[in-house]
C-alpha positions, -999 to +999 in steps of 0.1 A: +001+000+000+011+035-009+023+048+019+005+082+015-022+062+010-020+044+042-012+075+063-047+089+048-070+056+056-053+055+086-061+094+100-102+089+087-102+055+102-088+074+136-110+105+130-147+088+124-136+059+152-131+087+182-161+107+168-186+072+173-168+071+207-178+111+217-142+119+216-125+147+205-088+146+194-069+183+181-055+177+145-022+182+160-031+151+181-044+135+156-018+134+131+008+126+158-007+101+162-015+088+125+027+091+123+035+067+151+014+046+137+021+043+102+059+050+105+059+019+129+041-007+106+057+006+075+093-002+089+114-017+071+110-054+085+076-056+081+062-079+053+033-091+071+022-067+104+019-037+075-012-013+074-028-035+049-028-061+080-045-040+107-069-024+083-083-056+076-078-068+116-104-038+127-131-040+100-155-011+094-181-014+116-175-015+151-153+021+164-131-003+194-120-027+172-112-002+146-087+017+167-078-016+187-062-032+156-048+002+148-023+000+176-025-041+179+010-046+160+030-013+166+052-032+191+067-062+178+102-066+190+114-100+167+104-084+138+116-048+144+147-062+164+139-037+191+118-009+200+119+024+178+127+054+192+094+070+184+075+042+206+097+038+230+096+076+246+053+055+251+069+029+272+106+039+285+087+048+324+071+016+327+094-007+310+135-016+311+155-036+296+172-064+322+213-078+310+237-089+337+236-094+371+201-072+372+184-108+359+184-121+396+162-091+407+134-098+384+105-126+388+112-155+361+141-168+346+162-165+312+153-126+313+191-116+305+187-092+275+148-091+279+121-068+288+108-061+322+079-035+344+098-013+367+094-017+400+064+007+417+085+032+432+109+032+399+080+042+374+059+072+374+019+072+386-001+072+356-041+054+356-035+042+318-006+018+332-027+003+360-057-002+335-031-022+308-015-039+338-047-051+357-065-059+320-032-080+311-028-096+346+005-081+347+027-066+376+053-047+382+092-064+383+078-092+359+095-104+330+084-095+297+076-125+272+073-123+233+062-153+233+035-145+260+024-108+251+052-089+252+043-072+224+007-067+234+006-053+262+030-026+251+015-018+220-023-015+248+004+010+267+010+030+236-028+032+226-038+040+259-010+066+267-021+084+233-056+081+236-059+095+267-064+126+261-091+119+234-112+094+252-121+077+284-109+056+302-137+032+303-138+029+260-102+028+267-102+001+285-122-017+262-093-011+230-070-026+258-090-058+258-091-061+223-057-059+216-048-084+250-074-108+232-049-108+200-022-123+222-021-154+197-017-195+204-024-199+240-033-231+259-062-232+285-046-217+319-036-241+346-076-240+360-090-249+325-099-218+318-100-202+277-075-177+269-115-155+269-126-169+301-096-153+320-099-121+303-136-120+312-126-126+354-103-101+348-124-076+328-147-075+365-121-073+383-113-042+363-152-026+366-146-029+405-110-018+411-113+017+381-150+022+384-160+019+345-196+012+354-202-017+330-230-040+342-227-083+335-242-082+300-216-056+290-189-072+302-200-101+280-204-084+246-172-065+256-155-104+256-172-109+225-157-083+206-129-093+216-132-128+202-143-115+173-114-092+166-088-117+176-104-142+153-101-117+127-064-115+131-055-155+125-082-155+101-060-168+073-056-202+089-088-210+081-086-195+041-110-219+021-076-219-005-040-236+014-023-220-013-036-182-001-026-195+034+008-209+022+012-170+011+006-153+042+028-181+057+056-167+032+049-131+041+057-138+081+093-156+068+114-126+059+103-109+093+111-133+113+146-141+094+156-104+077+184-123+056+161-135+030+151-098+022+185-099+006+173-120-024+200-138-044+229-132-010+206-151+013+223-181+024+214-219+023+215-223+056+200-192+063+174-205+040+171-238+057+167-222+090+131-203+083+119-231+072+129-254+097+116-225+120+084-228+107+074-261+102+085-267+134+055-242+147+033-258+125+039-290+135+035-272+175+004-257+169-032-271+173-062-257+155-080-253+190-051-224+198-055-204+169-091-192+173-107-184+202-150-188+210-170-173+243-204-177+249-216-185+219-193-162+196-188-172+170-216-202+169-210-236+170-214-238+131-187-211+122-166-221+149-165-256+138-159-248+098-128-227+112-117-258+131-117-276+102-102-254+076-070-246+101-070-283+107-066-290+073-047-259+064-019-268+088-019-307+078-011-287+040+016-269+050+036-293+078+035-313+049+044-286+024+073-273+044+087-309+053+089-319+015+107-288+009+129-289+041+140-323+027+153-303-008+166-279+013+193-307+030+199-323+000+210-291-014+228-286+019+244-317+020+262-310-011+270-281-005+289-287+027+305-312+003+317-284-024+329-257+006+343-285+030+328-288+057+294-277+078+309-246+092+310-230+059+279-217+042+272-203+009+245-183-006+216-206-021+217-188-053+253-205-058+238-237-059+204-234-076+209-200-096+197-166-085+163-158-088+146-151-122+144-109-130+118-098-158+136-099-197+165-111-179+175-152-189+197-168-159+200-202-156+184-222-135+191-257-110+153-264-127+160-259-162+182-288-158+165-312-138+142-335-156+105-335-155+097-374-146+063-385-138+058-394-099+077-434-092+052-435-067+018-409-073+000-396-042-020-422-026-042-397-004-060-362-010-039-346+010-005-361-011-026-348-045-024-315-032+007-308-015+023-323-046+003-294-071+016-267-047+052-283-053+044-280-090+026-253-093+034-231-065+018-205-040-005-181-056+014-154-050+051-143-062+078-135-037+105-107-038+134-131-018+121-169-035+108-192-064+066-195-053+068-228-070+088-252-057+110-272-085+137-293-065+110-304-041+089-317-069+121-342-082+125-354-052+086-360-046+085-375-077+113-397-076+115-410-041+073-407-032+058-392+000+063-423+021+104-415+012+103-385+019+083-386+051+114-407+061+137-386+055+119-355+071+131-369+106+165-378+089+167-341+078+163-328+115+186-352+126+212-336+100+207-302+107+213-316+141+249-327+133+234-358+148+235-376+110+266-364+090+263-354+055+276-392+037+251-404+065+221-386+052+228-384+014+230-423+019+194-424+030+182-403-002+177-424-035+206-423-049+196-421-081+175-390-073+209-377-059+225-386-088+205-364-111+205-337-084+245-336-090+241-333-129+222-307-131+237-283-105+272-300-125+255-284-159+242-251-141+280-245-130+288-254-167+269-226-179+289-202-165+321-212-171+308-215-206+294-175-197+329-167-186+345-182-215+323-160-239+337-124-222+369-141-236+359-135-274+385-163-292+408-166-265+401-196-243+394-192-205+404-225-185+382-218-150+363-246-141+367-250-103+332-258-090+321-278-125+355-301-119+346-300-081+306-310-085+319-340-110+340-354-081+318-348-055+287-366-080+316-394-081+318-397-046+283-398-036+272-421-063+307-446-053+294-442-015+253-451-017 
């Protein structure tokens, strides 16, 4: 989205929502809030959590939801590699970074380099902080965890302080509650309560503590609103088309691995780590942790449909990512043999060719791989869909990756899904150093490996030919990589 368009759209939504909630904002104040949101959401590392995302999550019907969505992703420490100066000024009086010996004074373990809520005596009196902390169930001297509400808590604190001159405390509390509900993928509490039920209890306590004047039906409606916003935040998990779900997954990858932003220079291991982290996350997640429910919101039929679609998308993603892990494991194993060990890494483009550029023809590994039929055709609808996604690709192009998966397609066709499923686990052992390069390659079908090596050799030979062409009639002798690959092919075939 164009920066100017995003700025105008954000300002318009702020004005509309504040008016709907009987608030009033001065033009200078409006400009400060708008700039705060848009500048943060268009940071250099934002690929998925962008202005488009916050506009979609907020919808256009409920003013509280609109405002909560605008603020809910302001702080994303893992993506932005910290907190910018612009938003840091809102939270610095209440949060500090703890390192070294100070960690021993904080509640919780593993706090080195983590953010910690300050002691009560070390922060200014603030009704907004008290409201946010009560609704989140956080307390002074608490270690904040990126996986347990840190980003949402800090985003809510910025929202509350930004809107304090504009809206009543009771309305701000409802916005804060919506942001709390966007903490994703939480299990049941030790007492068996859902996140929404826990939020309901904290809202009852906040209502009593701050005299908001809510009655029971109003608190229930507030939580239902929170559930609606939270479910819109993760609605991509229940997309009807798995390719659309994978598109969103691929937008998330460069947010958590900034190396991928540099197309054609990120390394084999760097790309593999991105896939490995995402595959591990998909295997960890259960559909019931994705979407929330509270007192009939959403209704049973809608909720069950969300769970069913999410389960299907997760199954597709797990097998799809597993196939890609096997293919990148083979490429990484060959690259290690090429450069002499696991401690040296090379760009993925060295092994597979540069990403295509419109109007420029560059050699790629794909063009040297044969298009073969499946030796073991897919046996289930899941396998058929995954193979089609690998072959045809996701729906959207990516600036840092091909949308189709030619190497994975070849591997699946050459070995079959049963063998690939076995290799997924063996690939993980290889990545962890429990299997050597040779041991992993011996687990693979030797004909498939020989074909991939031949393709890499032809790719390197095409580069050598391009270099020869630069010399005119002069013959160049410059073939270190092709010779190395030929030797590697002989060694691998003899070993397997």
